[in-house]
mmCIF file of the N, C-alpha and C atoms, coordinates in Angstrom:
data_MODEL
# 
_entry.id   MODEL 
# 
loop_
_atom_site.group_PDB 
_atom_site.id 
_atom_site.type_symbol 
_atom_site.label_atom_id 
_atom_site.label_alt_id 
_atom_site.label_comp_id 
_atom_site.label_asym_id 
_atom_site.label_entity_id 
_atom_site.label_seq_id 
_atom_site.pdbx_PDB_ins_code 
_atom_site.Cartn_x 
_atom_site.Cartn_y 
_atom_site.Cartn_z 
_atom_site.occupancy 
_atom_site.B_iso_or_equiv 
_atom_site.pdbx_formal_charge 
_atom_site.auth_seq_id 
_atom_site.auth_comp_id 
_atom_site.auth_asym_id 
_atom_site.auth_atom_id 
_atom_site.pdbx_PDB_model_num 
ATOM 1   N N  . MET A 1 1  ? 40.769 1.549  30.857  1.00 0.00 ? 1  MET A N  1 
ATOM 2   C CA . MET A 1 1  ? 42.223 1.235  31.147  1.00 0.00 ? 1  MET A CA 1 
ATOM 3   C C  . MET A 1 1  ? 42.915 0.219  30.155  1.00 0.00 ? 1  MET A C  1 
ATOM 4   N N  . VAL A 1 2  ? 42.378 -0.960 29.945  1.00 0.00 ? 2  VAL A N  1 
ATOM 5   C CA . VAL A 1 2  ? 42.881 -2.032 29.277  1.00 0.00 ? 2  VAL A CA 1 
ATOM 6   C C  . VAL A 1 2  ? 42.977 -1.778 27.881  1.00 0.00 ? 2  VAL A C  1 
ATOM 7   N N  . ARG A 1 3  ? 42.073 -0.753 27.184  1.00 0.00 ? 3  ARG A N  1 
ATOM 8   C CA . ARG A 1 3  ? 42.156 -0.344 25.853  1.00 0.00 ? 3  ARG A CA 1 
ATOM 9   C C  . ARG A 1 3  ? 43.284 0.668  25.869  1.00 0.00 ? 3  ARG A C  1 
ATOM 10  N N  . ARG A 1 4  ? 43.411 1.458  26.793  1.00 0.00 ? 4  ARG A N  1 
ATOM 11  C CA . ARG A 1 4  ? 44.464 2.504  26.873  1.00 0.00 ? 4  ARG A CA 1 
ATOM 12  C C  . ARG A 1 4  ? 45.885 1.609  26.901  1.00 0.00 ? 4  ARG A C  1 
ATOM 13  N N  . VAL A 1 5  ? 46.121 0.522  27.415  1.00 0.00 ? 5  VAL A N  1 
ATOM 14  C CA . VAL A 1 5  ? 47.185 -0.373 27.517  1.00 0.00 ? 5  VAL A CA 1 
ATOM 15  C C  . VAL A 1 5  ? 47.421 -0.711 26.232  1.00 0.00 ? 5  VAL A C  1 
ATOM 16  N N  . LEU A 1 6  ? 46.058 -1.311 25.734  1.00 0.00 ? 6  LEU A N  1 
ATOM 17  C CA . LEU A 1 6  ? 46.531 -1.767 24.202  1.00 0.00 ? 6  LEU A CA 1 
ATOM 18  C C  . LEU A 1 6  ? 46.754 -0.976 23.252  1.00 0.00 ? 6  LEU A C  1 
ATOM 19  N N  . LEU A 1 7  ? 46.438 0.440  23.156  1.00 0.00 ? 7  LEU A N  1 
ATOM 20  C CA . LEU A 1 7  ? 46.950 1.340  22.293  1.00 0.00 ? 7  LEU A CA 1 
ATOM 21  C C  . LEU A 1 7  ? 48.134 1.547  22.683  1.00 0.00 ? 7  LEU A C  1 
ATOM 22  N N  . ALA A 1 8  ? 48.532 1.803  23.614  1.00 0.00 ? 8  ALA A N  1 
ATOM 23  C CA . ALA A 1 8  ? 50.077 1.863  23.985  1.00 0.00 ? 8  ALA A CA 1 
ATOM 24  C C  . ALA A 1 8  ? 50.826 1.165  23.264  1.00 0.00 ? 8  ALA A C  1 
ATOM 25  N N  . CYS A 1 9  ? 50.692 -0.387 23.728  1.00 0.00 ? 9  CYS A N  1 
ATOM 26  C CA . CYS A 1 9  ? 51.283 -1.350 23.104  1.00 0.00 ? 9  CYS A CA 1 
ATOM 27  C C  . CYS A 1 9  ? 51.300 -1.126 21.866  1.00 0.00 ? 9  CYS A C  1 
ATOM 28  N N  . GLY A 1 10 ? 50.333 -1.164 20.928  1.00 0.00 ? 10 GLY A N  1 
ATOM 29  C CA . GLY A 1 10 ? 50.222 -0.764 19.402  1.00 0.00 ? 10 GLY A CA 1 
ATOM 30  C C  . GLY A 1 10 ? 51.378 0.081  19.145  1.00 0.00 ? 10 GLY A C  1 
ATOM 31  N N  . LEU A 1 11 ? 51.501 1.312  19.738  1.00 0.00 ? 11 LEU A N  1 
ATOM 32  C CA . LEU A 1 11 ? 52.157 2.338  19.504  1.00 0.00 ? 11 LEU A CA 1 
ATOM 33  C C  . LEU A 1 11 ? 53.621 2.239  19.483  1.00 0.00 ? 11 LEU A C  1 
ATOM 34  N N  . ALA A 1 12 ? 53.875 1.197  20.698  1.00 0.00 ? 12 ALA A N  1 
ATOM 35  C CA . ALA A 1 12 ? 55.137 0.726  21.059  1.00 0.00 ? 12 ALA A CA 1 
ATOM 36  C C  . ALA A 1 12 ? 55.670 -0.125 20.003  1.00 0.00 ? 12 ALA A C  1 
ATOM 37  N N  . LEU A 1 13 ? 55.153 -0.771 19.331  1.00 0.00 ? 13 LEU A N  1 
ATOM 38  C CA . LEU A 1 13 ? 55.331 -1.954 18.409  1.00 0.00 ? 13 LEU A CA 1 
ATOM 39  C C  . LEU A 1 13 ? 55.585 -1.209 16.994  1.00 0.00 ? 13 LEU A C  1 
ATOM 40  N N  . THR A 1 14 ? 55.055 0.091  16.733  1.00 0.00 ? 14 THR A N  1 
ATOM 41  C CA . THR A 1 14 ? 54.928 0.537  15.384  1.00 0.00 ? 14 THR A CA 1 
ATOM 42  C C  . THR A 1 14 ? 56.028 1.655  15.313  1.00 0.00 ? 14 THR A C  1 
ATOM 43  N N  . ALA A 1 15 ? 56.359 2.396  16.384  1.00 0.00 ? 15 ALA A N  1 
ATOM 44  C CA . ALA A 1 15 ? 57.076 3.466  16.369  1.00 0.00 ? 15 ALA A CA 1 
ATOM 45  C C  . ALA A 1 15 ? 58.596 3.069  16.049  1.00 0.00 ? 15 ALA A C  1 
ATOM 46  N N  . PRO A 1 16 ? 59.110 1.863  16.793  1.00 0.00 ? 16 PRO A N  1 
ATOM 47  C CA . PRO A 1 16 ? 60.591 1.368  16.355  1.00 0.00 ? 16 PRO A CA 1 
ATOM 48  C C  . PRO A 1 16 ? 60.464 0.860  15.211  1.00 0.00 ? 16 PRO A C  1 
ATOM 49  N N  . ALA A 1 17 ? 59.478 0.395  14.608  1.00 0.00 ? 17 ALA A N  1 
ATOM 50  C CA . ALA A 1 17 ? 59.629 -0.163 13.052  1.00 0.00 ? 17 ALA A CA 1 
ATOM 51  C C  . ALA A 1 17 ? 59.670 0.882  12.140  1.00 0.00 ? 17 ALA A C  1 
ATOM 52  N N  . PHE A 1 18 ? 59.108 2.090  12.283  1.00 0.00 ? 18 PHE A N  1 
ATOM 53  C CA . PHE A 1 18 ? 59.068 3.113  11.483  1.00 0.00 ? 18 PHE A CA 1 
ATOM 54  C C  . PHE A 1 18 ? 60.554 4.043  11.755  1.00 0.00 ? 18 PHE A C  1 
ATOM 55  N N  . ALA A 1 19 ? 60.923 4.104  12.998  1.00 0.00 ? 19 ALA A N  1 
ATOM 56  C CA . ALA A 1 19 ? 62.179 4.326  13.273  1.00 0.00 ? 19 ALA A CA 1 
ATOM 57  C C  . ALA A 1 19 ? 63.487 3.733  12.471  1.00 0.00 ? 19 ALA A C  1 
ATOM 58  N N  . LEU A 1 20 ? 63.159 2.270  12.561  1.00 0.00 ? 20 LEU A N  1 
ATOM 59  C CA . LEU A 1 20 ? 64.349 1.552  11.942  1.00 0.00 ? 20 LEU A CA 1 
ATOM 60  C C  . LEU A 1 20 ? 64.387 1.771  10.449  1.00 0.00 ? 20 LEU A C  1 
ATOM 61  N N  . ARG A 1 21 ? 63.295 1.949  10.108  1.00 0.00 ? 21 ARG A N  1 
ATOM 62  C CA . ARG A 1 21 ? 63.256 2.013  8.529   1.00 0.00 ? 21 ARG A CA 1 
ATOM 63  C C  . ARG A 1 21 ? 63.797 3.404  7.979   1.00 0.00 ? 21 ARG A C  1 
ATOM 64  N N  . ARG A 1 22 ? 63.751 4.406  8.775   1.00 0.00 ? 22 ARG A N  1 
ATOM 65  C CA . ARG A 1 22 ? 64.203 5.948  8.923   1.00 0.00 ? 22 ARG A CA 1 
ATOM 66  C C  . ARG A 1 22 ? 65.721 5.946  8.948   1.00 0.00 ? 22 ARG A C  1 
ATOM 67  N N  . ILE A 1 23 ? 66.021 5.125  9.893   1.00 0.00 ? 23 ILE A N  1 
ATOM 68  C CA . ILE A 1 23 ? 67.772 5.533  10.247  1.00 0.00 ? 23 ILE A CA 1 
ATOM 69  C C  . ILE A 1 23 ? 68.770 4.188  9.359   1.00 0.00 ? 23 ILE A C  1 
ATOM 70  N N  . THR A 1 24 ? 67.921 3.352  8.905   1.00 0.00 ? 24 THR A N  1 
ATOM 71  C CA . THR A 1 24 ? 68.707 2.051  8.134   1.00 0.00 ? 24 THR A CA 1 
ATOM 72  C C  . THR A 1 24 ? 68.892 2.716  6.626   1.00 0.00 ? 24 THR A C  1 
ATOM 73  N N  . PRO A 1 25 ? 69.889 2.481  6.006   1.00 0.00 ? 25 PRO A N  1 
ATOM 74  C CA . PRO A 1 25 ? 70.342 2.479  4.454   1.00 0.00 ? 25 PRO A CA 1 
ATOM 75  C C  . PRO A 1 25 ? 69.119 2.112  3.832   1.00 0.00 ? 25 PRO A C  1 
ATOM 76  N N  . ALA A 1 26 ? 68.749 2.507  2.757   1.00 0.00 ? 26 ALA A N  1 
ATOM 77  C CA . ALA A 1 26 ? 67.734 2.050  1.939   1.00 0.00 ? 26 ALA A CA 1 
ATOM 78  C C  . ALA A 1 26 ? 67.581 0.701  1.450   1.00 0.00 ? 26 ALA A C  1 
ATOM 79  N N  . GLU A 1 27 ? 68.868 0.204  1.110   1.00 0.00 ? 27 GLU A N  1 
ATOM 80  C CA . GLU A 1 27 ? 69.131 -1.358 0.769   1.00 0.00 ? 27 GLU A CA 1 
ATOM 81  C C  . GLU A 1 27 ? 68.911 -2.264 1.721   1.00 0.00 ? 27 GLU A C  1 
ATOM 82  N N  . SER A 1 28 ? 68.879 -1.690 2.881   1.00 0.00 ? 28 SER A N  1 
ATOM 83  C CA . SER A 1 28 ? 68.909 -3.089 4.168   1.00 0.00 ? 28 SER A CA 1 
ATOM 84  C C  . SER A 1 28 ? 67.631 -2.606 4.870   1.00 0.00 ? 28 SER A C  1 
ATOM 85  N N  . ALA A 1 29 ? 66.738 -1.633 4.656   1.00 0.00 ? 29 ALA A N  1 
ATOM 86  C CA . ALA A 1 29 ? 65.614 -0.966 5.381   1.00 0.00 ? 29 ALA A CA 1 
ATOM 87  C C  . ALA A 1 29 ? 64.736 -2.139 4.887   1.00 0.00 ? 29 ALA A C  1 
ATOM 88  N N  . PRO A 1 30 ? 63.525 -2.126 6.144   1.00 0.00 ? 30 PRO A N  1 
ATOM 89  C CA . PRO A 1 30 ? 62.558 -3.075 5.987   1.00 0.00 ? 30 PRO A CA 1 
ATOM 90  C C  . PRO A 1 30 ? 61.710 -2.507 4.794   1.00 0.00 ? 30 PRO A C  1 
ATOM 91  N N  . ASP A 1 31 ? 60.935 -3.381 3.913   1.00 0.00 ? 31 ASP A N  1 
ATOM 92  C CA . ASP A 1 31 ? 60.221 -2.917 3.105   1.00 0.00 ? 31 ASP A CA 1 
ATOM 93  C C  . ASP A 1 31 ? 58.809 -2.432 3.513   1.00 0.00 ? 31 ASP A C  1 
ATOM 94  N N  . ARG A 1 32 ? 57.926 -1.703 2.676   1.00 0.00 ? 32 ARG A N  1 
ATOM 95  C CA . ARG A 1 32 ? 56.995 -1.089 3.239   1.00 0.00 ? 32 ARG A CA 1 
ATOM 96  C C  . ARG A 1 32 ? 55.906 -2.235 3.898   1.00 0.00 ? 32 ARG A C  1 
ATOM 97  N N  . ALA A 1 33 ? 55.762 -3.490 3.376   1.00 0.00 ? 33 ALA A N  1 
ATOM 98  C CA . ALA A 1 33 ? 55.004 -4.347 3.510   1.00 0.00 ? 33 ALA A CA 1 
ATOM 99  C C  . ALA A 1 33 ? 55.068 -4.976 4.924   1.00 0.00 ? 33 ALA A C  1 
ATOM 100 N N  . GLY A 1 34 ? 56.391 -4.532 5.301   1.00 0.00 ? 34 GLY A N  1 
ATOM 101 C CA . GLY A 1 34 ? 56.552 -5.037 6.978   1.00 0.00 ? 34 GLY A CA 1 
ATOM 102 C C  . GLY A 1 34 ? 56.441 -4.323 7.881   1.00 0.00 ? 34 GLY A C  1 
ATOM 103 N N  . LEU A 1 35 ? 55.995 -3.141 7.324   1.00 0.00 ? 35 LEU A N  1 
ATOM 104 C CA . LEU A 1 35 ? 55.662 -1.852 8.204   1.00 0.00 ? 35 LEU A CA 1 
ATOM 105 C C  . LEU A 1 35 ? 54.040 -1.832 8.300   1.00 0.00 ? 35 LEU A C  1 
ATOM 106 N N  . GLU A 1 36 ? 53.666 -2.302 7.472   1.00 0.00 ? 36 GLU A N  1 
ATOM 107 C CA . GLU A 1 36 ? 51.721 -2.301 7.316   1.00 0.00 ? 36 GLU A CA 1 
ATOM 108 C C  . GLU A 1 36 ? 51.109 -3.095 8.433   1.00 0.00 ? 36 GLU A C  1 
ATOM 109 N N  . PRO A 1 37 ? 51.737 -4.036 9.080   1.00 0.00 ? 37 PRO A N  1 
ATOM 110 C CA . PRO A 1 37 ? 50.874 -4.860 9.912   1.00 0.00 ? 37 PRO A CA 1 
ATOM 111 C C  . PRO A 1 37 ? 50.956 -4.234 11.066  1.00 0.00 ? 37 PRO A C  1 
ATOM 112 N N  . PRO A 1 38 ? 52.164 -3.626 11.962  1.00 0.00 ? 38 PRO A N  1 
ATOM 113 C CA . PRO A 1 38 ? 52.055 -3.044 12.990  1.00 0.00 ? 38 PRO A CA 1 
ATOM 114 C C  . PRO A 1 38 ? 51.287 -1.789 13.203  1.00 0.00 ? 38 PRO A C  1 
ATOM 115 N N  . ALA A 1 39 ? 51.337 -1.108 11.951  1.00 0.00 ? 39 ALA A N  1 
ATOM 116 C CA . ALA A 1 39 ? 50.700 0.121  11.548  1.00 0.00 ? 39 ALA A CA 1 
ATOM 117 C C  . ALA A 1 39 ? 49.407 -0.188 11.641  1.00 0.00 ? 39 ALA A C  1 
ATOM 118 N N  . GLY A 1 40 ? 48.786 -1.421 11.028  1.00 0.00 ? 40 GLY A N  1 
ATOM 119 C CA . GLY A 1 40 ? 47.400 -1.558 10.708  1.00 0.00 ? 40 GLY A CA 1 
ATOM 120 C C  . GLY A 1 40 ? 46.759 -1.856 12.044  1.00 0.00 ? 40 GLY A C  1 
ATOM 121 N N  . ASN A 1 41 ? 47.598 -2.643 12.927  1.00 0.00 ? 41 ASN A N  1 
ATOM 122 C CA . ASN A 1 41 ? 46.999 -2.986 14.182  1.00 0.00 ? 41 ASN A CA 1 
ATOM 123 C C  . ASN A 1 41 ? 47.067 -1.521 15.332  1.00 0.00 ? 41 ASN A C  1 
ATOM 124 N N  . THR A 1 42 ? 48.071 -0.592 15.108  1.00 0.00 ? 42 THR A N  1 
ATOM 125 C CA . THR A 1 42 ? 47.641 0.473  15.798  1.00 0.00 ? 42 THR A CA 1 
ATOM 126 C C  . THR A 1 42 ? 46.271 1.238  15.223  1.00 0.00 ? 42 THR A C  1 
ATOM 127 N N  . VAL A 1 43 ? 46.141 1.459  14.229  1.00 0.00 ? 43 VAL A N  1 
ATOM 128 C CA . VAL A 1 43 ? 45.039 2.165  13.622  1.00 0.00 ? 43 VAL A CA 1 
ATOM 129 C C  . VAL A 1 43 ? 43.931 1.562  14.200  1.00 0.00 ? 43 VAL A C  1 
ATOM 130 N N  . SER A 1 44 ? 43.638 -0.096 14.080  1.00 0.00 ? 44 SER A N  1 
ATOM 131 C CA . SER A 1 44 ? 42.597 -0.395 14.573  1.00 0.00 ? 44 SER A CA 1 
ATOM 132 C C  . SER A 1 44 ? 42.397 -0.134 15.948  1.00 0.00 ? 44 SER A C  1 
ATOM 133 N N  . LEU A 1 45 ? 43.369 -0.427 16.750  1.00 0.00 ? 45 LEU A N  1 
ATOM 134 C CA . LEU A 1 45 ? 43.476 -0.027 17.849  1.00 0.00 ? 45 LEU A CA 1 
ATOM 135 C C  . LEU A 1 45 ? 42.921 1.345  18.411  1.00 0.00 ? 45 LEU A C  1 
ATOM 136 N N  . LEU A 1 46 ? 43.356 2.480  17.847  1.00 0.00 ? 46 LEU A N  1 
ATOM 137 C CA . LEU A 1 46 ? 43.054 3.772  17.973  1.00 0.00 ? 46 LEU A CA 1 
ATOM 138 C C  . LEU A 1 46 ? 41.641 3.751  17.606  1.00 0.00 ? 46 LEU A C  1 
ATOM 139 N N  . LEU A 1 47 ? 41.077 3.231  16.466  1.00 0.00 ? 47 LEU A N  1 
ATOM 140 C CA . LEU A 1 47 ? 39.820 3.398  16.251  1.00 0.00 ? 47 LEU A CA 1 
ATOM 141 C C  . LEU A 1 47 ? 38.767 2.817  17.345  1.00 0.00 ? 47 LEU A C  1 
ATOM 142 N N  . ALA A 1 48 ? 39.180 1.723  17.848  1.00 0.00 ? 48 ALA A N  1 
ATOM 143 C CA . ALA A 1 48 ? 38.446 1.095  18.817  1.00 0.00 ? 48 ALA A CA 1 
ATOM 144 C C  . ALA A 1 48 ? 38.497 1.754  20.301  1.00 0.00 ? 48 ALA A C  1 
ATOM 145 N N  . PHE A 1 49 ? 39.774 2.615  20.336  1.00 0.00 ? 49 PHE A N  1 
ATOM 146 C CA . PHE A 1 49 ? 39.733 3.497  21.509  1.00 0.00 ? 49 PHE A CA 1 
ATOM 147 C C  . PHE A 1 49 ? 38.774 4.469  21.248  1.00 0.00 ? 49 PHE A C  1 
ATOM 148 N N  . VAL A 1 50 ? 38.896 5.175  20.087  1.00 0.00 ? 50 VAL A N  1 
ATOM 149 C CA . VAL A 1 50 ? 37.854 6.508  19.973  1.00 0.00 ? 50 VAL A CA 1 
ATOM 150 C C  . VAL A 1 50 ? 36.471 5.863  20.041  1.00 0.00 ? 50 VAL A C  1 
ATOM 151 N N  . ILE A 1 51 ? 36.031 4.855  19.532  1.00 0.00 ? 51 ILE A N  1 
ATOM 152 C CA . ILE A 1 51 ? 34.450 4.217  19.793  1.00 0.00 ? 51 ILE A CA 1 
ATOM 153 C C  . ILE A 1 51 ? 34.278 3.910  21.099  1.00 0.00 ? 51 ILE A C  1 
ATOM 154 N N  . THR A 1 52 ? 35.268 3.565  21.828  1.00 0.00 ? 52 THR A N  1 
ATOM 155 C CA . THR A 1 52 ? 34.742 3.419  23.260  1.00 0.00 ? 52 THR A CA 1 
ATOM 156 C C  . THR A 1 52 ? 34.710 4.549  24.056  1.00 0.00 ? 52 THR A C  1 
ATOM 157 N N  . LEU A 1 53 ? 35.376 5.647  23.555  1.00 0.00 ? 53 LEU A N  1 
ATOM 158 C CA . LEU A 1 53 ? 35.300 7.097  24.468  1.00 0.00 ? 53 LEU A CA 1 
ATOM 159 C C  . LEU A 1 53 ? 33.857 7.379  23.744  1.00 0.00 ? 53 LEU A C  1 
ATOM 160 N N  . ALA A 1 54 ? 33.471 7.423  22.550  1.00 0.00 ? 54 ALA A N  1 
ATOM 161 C CA . ALA A 1 54 ? 32.339 8.051  22.174  1.00 0.00 ? 54 ALA A CA 1 
ATOM 162 C C  . ALA A 1 54 ? 30.889 7.167  22.390  1.00 0.00 ? 54 ALA A C  1 
ATOM 163 N N  . VAL A 1 55 ? 30.893 5.829  22.631  1.00 0.00 ? 55 VAL A N  1 
ATOM 164 C CA . VAL A 1 55 ? 29.888 5.012  23.059  1.00 0.00 ? 55 VAL A CA 1 
ATOM 165 C C  . VAL A 1 55 ? 30.806 4.172  24.257  1.00 0.00 ? 55 VAL A C  1 
ATOM 166 N N  . PRO A 1 56 ? 30.520 4.927  25.500  1.00 0.00 ? 56 PRO A N  1 
ATOM 167 C CA . PRO A 1 56 ? 30.766 4.269  26.658  1.00 0.00 ? 56 PRO A CA 1 
ATOM 168 C C  . PRO A 1 56 ? 30.336 2.842  26.934  1.00 0.00 ? 56 PRO A C  1 
ATOM 169 N N  . GLY A 1 57 ? 29.107 2.504  26.677  1.00 0.00 ? 57 GLY A N  1 
ATOM 170 C CA . GLY A 1 57 ? 28.540 1.359  26.812  1.00 0.00 ? 57 GLY A CA 1 
ATOM 171 C C  . GLY A 1 57 ? 28.712 0.071  25.777  1.00 0.00 ? 57 GLY A C  1 
ATOM 172 N N  . ALA A 1 58 ? 29.770 0.442  25.282  1.00 0.00 ? 58 ALA A N  1 
ATOM 173 C CA . ALA A 1 58 ? 30.037 -0.511 23.840  1.00 0.00 ? 58 ALA A CA 1 
ATOM 174 C C  . ALA A 1 58 ? 30.677 -1.681 24.593  1.00 0.00 ? 58 ALA A C  1 
ATOM 175 N N  . GLY A 1 59 ? 31.579 -1.271 25.713  1.00 0.00 ? 59 GLY A N  1 
ATOM 176 C CA . GLY A 1 59 ? 32.306 -2.430 26.124  1.00 0.00 ? 59 GLY A CA 1 
ATOM 177 C C  . GLY A 1 59 ? 33.491 -2.858 25.450  1.00 0.00 ? 59 GLY A C  1 
ATOM 178 N N  . PHE A 1 60 ? 33.689 -4.467 25.534  1.00 0.00 ? 60 PHE A N  1 
ATOM 179 C CA . PHE A 1 60 ? 35.214 -4.591 24.514  1.00 0.00 ? 60 PHE A CA 1 
ATOM 180 C C  . PHE A 1 60 ? 34.408 -4.803 23.230  1.00 0.00 ? 60 PHE A C  1 
ATOM 181 N N  . TRP A 1 61 ? 33.519 -4.900 22.649  1.00 0.00 ? 61 TRP A N  1 
ATOM 182 C CA . TRP A 1 61 ? 32.653 -5.198 21.203  1.00 0.00 ? 61 TRP A CA 1 
ATOM 183 C C  . TRP A 1 61 ? 33.997 -4.324 20.390  1.00 0.00 ? 61 TRP A C  1 
ATOM 184 N N  . PRO A 1 62 ? 33.964 -2.979 20.352  1.00 0.00 ? 62 PRO A N  1 
ATOM 185 C CA . PRO A 1 62 ? 35.196 -2.233 19.458  1.00 0.00 ? 62 PRO A CA 1 
ATOM 186 C C  . PRO A 1 62 ? 36.334 -3.012 19.211  1.00 0.00 ? 62 PRO A C  1 
ATOM 187 N N  . LEU A 1 63 ? 36.749 -3.929 20.104  1.00 0.00 ? 63 LEU A N  1 
ATOM 188 C CA . LEU A 1 63 ? 38.057 -4.509 20.021  1.00 0.00 ? 63 LEU A CA 1 
ATOM 189 C C  . LEU A 1 63 ? 37.823 -5.671 18.614  1.00 0.00 ? 63 LEU A C  1 
ATOM 190 N N  . LEU A 1 64 ? 36.776 -5.909 18.333  1.00 0.00 ? 64 LEU A N  1 
ATOM 191 C CA . LEU A 1 64 ? 36.611 -6.796 17.198  1.00 0.00 ? 64 LEU A CA 1 
ATOM 192 C C  . LEU A 1 64 ? 37.114 -6.285 15.994  1.00 0.00 ? 64 LEU A C  1 
ATOM 193 N N  . LEU A 1 65 ? 37.482 -4.822 16.104  1.00 0.00 ? 65 LEU A N  1 
ATOM 194 C CA . LEU A 1 65 ? 37.872 -4.361 14.873  1.00 0.00 ? 65 LEU A CA 1 
ATOM 195 C C  . LEU A 1 65 ? 39.399 -4.942 14.614  1.00 0.00 ? 65 LEU A C  1 
ATOM 196 N N  . LEU A 1 66 ? 39.963 -5.266 15.808  1.00 0.00 ? 66 LEU A N  1 
ATOM 197 C CA . LEU A 1 66 ? 41.285 -6.003 15.319  1.00 0.00 ? 66 LEU A CA 1 
ATOM 198 C C  . LEU A 1 66 ? 40.836 -7.061 14.450  1.00 0.00 ? 66 LEU A C  1 
ATOM 199 N N  . LEU A 1 67 ? 39.930 -7.809 14.386  1.00 0.00 ? 67 LEU A N  1 
ATOM 200 C CA . LEU A 1 67 ? 39.821 -8.850 13.513  1.00 0.00 ? 67 LEU A CA 1 
ATOM 201 C C  . LEU A 1 67 ? 39.764 -8.279 11.980  1.00 0.00 ? 67 LEU A C  1 
ATOM 202 N N  . ALA A 1 68 ? 39.364 -7.310 11.796  1.00 0.00 ? 68 ALA A N  1 
ATOM 203 C CA . ALA A 1 68 ? 39.332 -6.887 10.376  1.00 0.00 ? 68 ALA A CA 1 
ATOM 204 C C  . ALA A 1 68 ? 40.599 -5.938 9.875   1.00 0.00 ? 68 ALA A C  1 
ATOM 205 N N  . ASP A 1 69 ? 41.559 -6.128 10.830  1.00 0.00 ? 69 ASP A N  1 
ATOM 206 C CA . ASP A 1 69 ? 43.017 -5.549 10.435  1.00 0.00 ? 69 ASP A CA 1 
ATOM 207 C C  . ASP A 1 69 ? 43.353 -6.579 8.887   1.00 0.00 ? 69 ASP A C  1 
ATOM 208 N N  . GLY A 1 70 ? 43.673 -7.849 9.387   1.00 0.00 ? 70 GLY A N  1 
ATOM 209 C CA . GLY A 1 70 ? 44.158 -8.462 8.373   1.00 0.00 ? 70 GLY A CA 1 
ATOM 210 C C  . GLY A 1 70 ? 43.415 -8.561 6.799   1.00 0.00 ? 70 GLY A C  1 
ATOM 211 N N  . PRO A 1 71 ? 42.288 -8.590 6.992   1.00 0.00 ? 71 PRO A N  1 
ATOM 212 C CA . PRO A 1 71 ? 41.191 -8.366 5.477   1.00 0.00 ? 71 PRO A CA 1 
ATOM 213 C C  . PRO A 1 71 ? 41.594 -7.221 5.048   1.00 0.00 ? 71 PRO A C  1 
ATOM 214 N N  . ILE A 1 72 ? 41.733 -6.359 5.739   1.00 0.00 ? 72 ILE A N  1 
ATOM 215 C CA . ILE A 1 72 ? 41.733 -4.799 4.999   1.00 0.00 ? 72 ILE A CA 1 
ATOM 216 C C  . ILE A 1 72 ? 43.086 -4.345 4.618   1.00 0.00 ? 72 ILE A C  1 
ATOM 217 N N  . LEU A 1 73 ? 44.207 -5.243 5.223   1.00 0.00 ? 73 LEU A N  1 
ATOM 218 C CA . LEU A 1 73 ? 45.580 -5.094 4.844   1.00 0.00 ? 73 LEU A CA 1 
ATOM 219 C C  . LEU A 1 73 ? 45.636 -5.809 3.435   1.00 0.00 ? 73 LEU A C  1 
ATOM 220 N N  . ALA A 1 74 ? 44.897 -6.939 3.406   1.00 0.00 ? 74 ALA A N  1 
ATOM 221 C CA . ALA A 1 74 ? 44.991 -8.007 2.418   1.00 0.00 ? 74 ALA A CA 1 
ATOM 222 C C  . ALA A 1 74 ? 44.300 -7.194 1.013   1.00 0.00 ? 74 ALA A C  1 
ATOM 223 N N  . LEU A 1 75 ? 43.436 -6.558 1.183   1.00 0.00 ? 75 LEU A N  1 
ATOM 224 C CA . LEU A 1 75 ? 42.707 -5.539 0.122   1.00 0.00 ? 75 LEU A CA 1 
ATOM 225 C C  . LEU A 1 75 ? 43.584 -4.651 -0.327  1.00 0.00 ? 75 LEU A C  1 
ATOM 226 N N  . VAL A 1 76 ? 44.049 -4.029 0.651   1.00 0.00 ? 76 VAL A N  1 
ATOM 227 C CA . VAL A 1 76 ? 44.958 -2.811 0.145   1.00 0.00 ? 76 VAL A CA 1 
ATOM 228 C C  . VAL A 1 76 ? 46.021 -3.309 -0.586  1.00 0.00 ? 76 VAL A C  1 
ATOM 229 N N  . ARG A 1 77 ? 46.995 -4.315 0.050   1.00 0.00 ? 77 ARG A N  1 
ATOM 230 C CA . ARG A 1 77 ? 48.035 -4.789 -1.216  1.00 0.00 ? 77 ARG A CA 1 
ATOM 231 C C  . ARG A 1 77 ? 47.525 -5.456 -2.364  1.00 0.00 ? 77 ARG A C  1 
ATOM 232 N N  . ARG A 1 78 ? 46.056 -6.033 -2.389  1.00 0.00 ? 78 ARG A N  1 
ATOM 233 C CA . ARG A 1 78 ? 45.736 -6.478 -3.878  1.00 0.00 ? 78 ARG A CA 1 
ATOM 234 C C  . ARG A 1 78 ? 45.326 -5.435 -4.430  1.00 0.00 ? 78 ARG A C  1 
ATOM 235 N N  . ARG A 1 79 ? 44.772 -4.163 -4.171  1.00 0.00 ? 79 ARG A N  1 
ATOM 236 C CA . ARG A 1 79 ? 44.662 -2.658 -5.003  1.00 0.00 ? 79 ARG A CA 1 
ATOM 237 C C  . ARG A 1 79 ? 45.931 -2.429 -5.468  1.00 0.00 ? 79 ARG A C  1 
ATOM 238 N N  . ARG A 1 80 ? 47.049 -2.706 -4.435  1.00 0.00 ? 80 ARG A N  1 
ATOM 239 C CA . ARG A 1 80 ? 48.295 -1.723 -5.076  1.00 0.00 ? 80 ARG A CA 1 
ATOM 240 C C  . ARG A 1 80 ? 49.011 -2.552 -6.078  1.00 0.00 ? 80 ARG A C  1 
ATOM 241 N N  . LEU A 1 81 ? 48.786 -4.405 -5.676  1.00 0.00 ? 81 LEU A N  1 
ATOM 242 C CA . LEU A 1 81 ? 49.472 -4.720 -6.974  1.00 0.00 ? 81 LEU A CA 1 
ATOM 243 C C  . LEU A 1 81 ? 48.616 -4.642 -8.276  1.00 0.00 ? 81 LEU A C  1 
ATOM 244 N N  . SER A 1 82 ? 47.407 -4.428 -8.077  1.00 0.00 ? 82 SER A N  1 
ATOM 245 C CA . SER A 1 82 ? 46.490 -4.328 -9.218  1.00 0.00 ? 82 SER A CA 1 
ATOM 246 C C  . SER A 1 82 ? 46.717 -2.840 -10.148 1.00 0.00 ? 82 SER A C  1 
ATOM 247 N N  . ARG A 1 83 ? 46.824 -2.054 -9.353  1.00 0.00 ? 83 ARG A N  1 
ATOM 248 C CA . ARG A 1 83 ? 47.524 -0.770 -10.109 1.00 0.00 ? 83 ARG A CA 1 
ATOM 249 C C  . ARG A 1 83 ? 49.188 -0.856 -10.662 1.00 0.00 ? 83 ARG A C  1 
ATOM 250 N N  . ALA A 1 84 ? 49.832 -1.881 -10.401 1.00 0.00 ? 84 ALA A N  1 
ATOM 251 C CA . ALA A 1 84 ? 51.336 -1.665 -10.492 1.00 0.00 ? 84 ALA A CA 1 
ATOM 252 C C  . ALA A 1 84 ? 51.274 -2.531 -11.893 1.00 0.00 ? 84 ALA A C  1 
# 
């Protein structure tokens, strides 16, 4: 139950960020970097939820994936900057 609530909260934070970017003019819309943290958080929560469903005995351990969210996003940004 707790994981479903966390997942719903993550989606509730991500959806408005993407909607805002879509409806605002390009010059005043938030950049992609502003959308990555909520989207990354939601993906981590979704992965934790799927792992919990697949391995019911995992308890709250899959929520540790939320700690990996920041370093993974930093890696993605670094790779994007090295390509540019």
